[in-house]
N, C-alpha and C positions, 0 to 999 in steps of 0.2 A: 568661505572666500580665503584665498591664499595670497599673501602679500610678501614681496621681496624688497628688502631694505638694504641698500649699500651705503655704508657710513665712512666717510672721509673725515680728516681731522681739520684741515686748515680753515674750513668754513664754520667750524663749531663756534658757538657763543663763547666769547671770552679769549679765544685763541688769536694772539696777534704777534707775538715775539718769536724770533728764531729759536730761542730756548724752549719755548712751549712745544715745539715739534721734534726736538732733537732727543732721542731716547737715552742719551747718556746724561741728561741733566735731571735735577730734582723737580724742576718746573714741569717737565714732561710727565712725571708721574702724577702731578696735580691735574694736568690737562686730560689724562686718561680718565680720570673720575668725571670731569666735565663732559667728555665725549660719551661716556657710558650713561651719565645722567640725561643727556639730550636725547639719546637713542631711546631711553626708557620713556620719556615724554611721548615720543612718536609711537612706540609700541603700545602704550597704554590707549592712546586716542585711537589707534587702529583697531584694537580689539573692542573698545567702546562702541565703535561705528560699524561692527558686523564681521571683521575678520575672524576666521576660525583657525588660521594657521599663519605664523610669521617666521620667515627665515631672514636672519640678518648676517650680512657679509661684511667682515671688517676690511676696509678697503684703503687704509693708510699705510704706506712705506712697508714695513715688515708684516703688516696685516695681522698683528697679534696685540693690538692696543686695547681693545674693549675688555673690560673686567668681567669675565663670565660669571663670577660669584656675586657681582653686583648687578648684572643684567636682569631685566624682567624675566622671571622663571618661566613664563609662558612662551618665550621666544627661543628659537634654535639659533645657534651661532656657528658660522664658518670662520675659522681663525687659522692663521699661519700662512707661511709662503715657502716656495712659490706656487701660486695657483694657476692652472691652465687658462682659466678665464679671467684671472686677475680680479679687478674690481667688480666684476659680474659673476664670480664663481657661485655656482649653485642654481643659477637661472635656467629654467626650462619651460616647456609649453604648458605646464600644470598651473602656473601662476596667473592671477587675474590683474596684477598691477605691480609697478615698480616705484619705489620712493628713494630718492637720493638725498642723503643728509650730510651736512658739513662739506658741501662741495664749494669750489672756488672758480674764479675766472680763468680764462685760457692765457697762455703766455703772451706777453706783450700788451695786456690790458692796462691802460694808464690808471694808477692808483688801486687797482685791484689787490685785496689782501692775499698775499702769497700766490699771485697770479703765476701759473705754469701749466704745462700740458703733459701729464703723465710723468715725465722725467725731465725736469728743469734744467739739469746740467748737460742735457744732451739734445733736446728738441726745442726749436724756436717757434715752429708753426706746423699745424696739420690741416690739410684740405681733403675733403671728400667730394669728388665730383665738382671740384672748383670752389666749393664752399668751406670757409674756415670754421673749424669746430674745436671745442675743448673737451675735456674728460666727459661732461655730460652728453654732448652730442655723440661722441665716439661710442660710449657705453650704451646710449639709447639704440644705436644700431644692433648691438648684441641682443638687447631685449626684443627689438623688432624681428629679428631672425627667428625667434621662437613665437612671434605673434603676441608679445606681452606690451601693453602700453606703458608709457612713463606718466605717472599720476602727479607727482609733486617733486620739488627740489628746494633744498634750503641752503643759505649761505649769506654772502653780503648783497647789498642792493645793486652793485654792478653786475654781479652774476645773474640776478633776477631779470635784468634787462637783457642780458646777453643770451640767456637760455631760450627766451621767446623766439630769437632768431635761429637758433640751432635746432630746437625741437618743435616749437610751436606753443599752443595754448595749454600749458600745464600750470598747476598751482605753484606759485613762487612764494616761498617763505623767507622773509628778510629778518634775520637774527641780529645783524649789525650793519651799520653804514660805513663804507670804506672811506678813509681819509688819505692813506697811502699803503704801500705794501706791508708795513708794520704798525699801522695805527687803524683803530676802528672805534666807532661810537656804538657801544653795545646796548641793546634794549635792556630794560629792567627785567629780572628773571620772571616776575609776575607777568609782564607783557609778552615775554617769550612763550610761556605756557598758554596764554590766552590766544596768541597768534596761531600756534599749532593747533589748538583746539578748533578755532574757526576754520583754518585751511583744511585740516583733515576731515572735518565734517562736510565741507564743500565737495572734497574729493569723493566721498562715498555717496553723496547725493547725485553726483554727475558722473559716476564711474564709467559710463558707456561712452563718454564725449572726449576722452583723452587720446592723444596721437600714438599710433604705432609707427615707428620709423623703420620701414621695411624697404630695402634696396633691391632693385631688380636690374637684370641686364649686367653689363660689364661695369664694375665699380672701380673707380680710380682713387687712390690715396696718394697725395704728395706730401712728403715729410721733409721740412726744412730743418737741417741740423745746425748746432751752434758753431761748428767748425768743419772745414773741408775734410779733415783727417777722419772724423766720425762718418761722413758720407762715404769716404773711400773704404772704410772698413766694412760698411754695410754691403758694399759691392761683392763681398764674399757670398752673399745670398743670390743664388742664380735668378730668382724672380725679380731682383731689383734693377731698375734702370736709372742711370745717372741723367738728371735733367740740367743741372749746373754744378758749380763747385760745391754747394752746400745742400742741394736738393736731390732727393731720390724718389722714385715712383714705384709703387707696387699696384697690381691690379688683380681682380678676380671676379667671377660671376656668383661667388659665394661669399656673403659678408663674414661669416665665421672664419673661413679660410683666410680672408683678408686681415681680419683681427689678429689671427695667430701670426701672420707674416709681420704685422705691425709690431707685435711683441717681440719677434725675433730681431727686427730692426733695432729695437731699443737695447736688446742685449748686445748686439754687435756694436752699435754706436757708443754705448756706454762702457765698452771694454777698453777703449782708448781715450787719451786726453788731448 
């Protein structure tokens, strides 16, 4: 059984401060260790429950955060940027399931720890076919394109509630309770390990029951930017349509193509302030 794990940083146990995710700080170096340690907890549980191959994609910022020399040696690691499929680099139809680790709520979520959607300095909101989604929902569609279900996701308690709306009934693993953007009540480390043990066991006992997010027909993505100048710059993309001052629309009958257009919009939007 082959499992794909996408690991972000903001939803990792113990990560709460802006210095924790800034790679120019000493605190960031400490958080890399926590990120790697939590990934190892998951990798170990996945192998204990029957996985035969695990591929881990480093999915935070420059995507070279996980310490390969400290990562469980049974796992393969995809590291570095920029990746064509970003947080989902490496996914294909040979996988049996996807686990999202260290994820966070979407932009605008009240009190969500580090709430944002892909590029917080550029994007305010993303909707797919009229439904608001965050990184979990967007990335689930990439997995679904290849017919791979999302099995579980970890992060704060607000993410757990939100992801049920975006994806459906997946295992939600709460490692901390959100108080505000930079404050969380973290589980004890012993409880963290116990929670992962129980949830991953549930995943493998019910692995045929998790949702595949597969879009058909014409798929519409509306992207609300933080400023009108970012929306204006995205209009350099021929496929973009201007919906209002800060919102552009892209659409396709192929979700992977739509995702690549979305990535292009981020590059163009992020190029101006």
